[in-house]
Backbone bond lengths (Angstrom), bond angles and torsions (degrees), N, CA, C in turn:
res aa  C-N    CA-C-N  psi(-1)  N-CA   C-N-CA  omega(-1)  CA-C   N-CA-C  phi
1 M - - - 1.466 - - 1.521 109.73 -
2 K 1.298 115.29 131.47 1.464 119.65 -179.32 1.522 110.71 -76.32
3 K 1.313 115.64 156.82 1.463 120.71 179.62 1.532 111.26 -67.77
4 Q 1.336 117.50 -33.94 1.469 121.09 -179.36 1.520 111.06 -67.35
5 D 1.342 117.99 -37.39 1.461 120.90 -179.77 1.522 111.39 -68.99
6 K 1.332 116.59 -33.68 1.460 120.83 -176.16 1.528 111.91 -71.77
7 Y 1.334 117.21 -39.93 1.470 121.48 -175.78 1.516 110.54 -113.48
8 K 1.317 117.33 64.79 1.460 121.57 179.09 1.528 109.42 -89.52
9 T 1.331 115.82 131.63 1.461 120.35 179.74 1.530 109.89 -72.35
10 P 1.326 117.68 130.84 1.467 119.72 177.49 1.524 111.70 -61.43
11 Q 1.324 116.40 135.85 1.467 120.66 -176.02 1.519 111.89 -67.74
12 G 1.311 118.08 -31.68 1.457 120.80 179.54 1.523 111.42 -65.23
13 T 1.332 116.17 -36.94 1.473 120.50 179.15 1.522 110.38 -65.57
14 V 1.326 116.76 -42.74 1.470 120.68 179.29 1.525 110.04 -63.00
15 A 1.320 116.92 -44.09 1.467 120.82 -179.97 1.528 110.59 -63.32
16 L 1.330 116.67 -41.30 1.459 120.56 179.44 1.521 111.37 -64.07
17 M 1.326 117.31 -40.58 1.463 120.95 177.99 1.521 111.69 -64.48
18 V 1.330 116.96 -41.76 1.467 120.75 179.70 1.529 109.94 -64.06
19 I 1.330 117.64 -43.76 1.469 121.01 178.93 1.520 110.34 -63.00
20 F 1.335 117.03 -42.50 1.462 121.80 -179.17 1.534 111.10 -63.57
21 I 1.330 117.06 -43.83 1.467 120.92 -179.84 1.526 110.44 -66.11
22 L 1.333 117.27 -41.84 1.471 120.25 177.86 1.525 110.81 -63.47
23 L 1.323 117.07 -39.15 1.467 120.53 178.37 1.520 111.32 -62.85
24 I 1.321 117.31 -41.96 1.469 120.96 178.18 1.527 110.75 -63.59
25 I 1.331 116.68 -43.59 1.471 120.68 179.70 1.532 110.47 -62.05
26 I 1.333 116.73 -43.58 1.466 120.48 -179.79 1.525 110.79 -63.84
27 M 1.330 117.36 -43.06 1.472 119.94 -178.39 1.523 111.92 -67.82
28 W 1.346 117.43 -41.28 1.464 119.71 176.29 1.528 111.17 -64.32
29 G 1.333 116.63 -39.18 1.463 120.63 177.79 1.521 111.53 -63.21
30 S 1.316 116.38 -40.21 1.465 120.71 178.04 1.529 110.93 -63.77
31 A 1.317 116.75 -44.45 1.468 120.46 178.67 1.526 110.51 -63.64
32 Y 1.326 117.49 -40.53 1.457 121.70 -179.97 1.527 111.27 -64.70
33 L 1.324 116.53 -43.89 1.467 120.04 179.30 1.527 111.56 -66.95
34 T 1.328 116.91 -32.98 1.463 120.43 176.00 1.531 110.56 -64.97
35 L 1.332 115.60 -42.61 1.466 119.25 177.83 1.535 110.96 -63.48
36 L 1.311 117.33 -41.49 1.470 120.30 178.42 1.528 111.07 -64.59
37 A 1.335 116.76 -39.34 1.450 120.39 -179.15 1.541 111.53 -66.12
38 R 1.335 116.75 -30.83 1.460 120.92 179.99 1.528 112.79 -85.33
39 G 1.330 117.44 -2.87 1.448 121.03 174.57 1.524 115.08 91.63
40 A 1.335 116.80 18.14 1.466 118.60 177.16 1.529 109.75 -73.34
41 T 1.307 115.36 150.00 1.466 118.44 -179.90 1.508 111.00 -95.67
């Protein structure tokens, strides 16, 4: 048995991490654009 077959990352975990990271990026971007719209430097 190969080492790669034994320790395969679950696909659901990878998808959940990608969704979570995208959500954080979107929320930070929204906060940043709000600050720019209000005239913060």
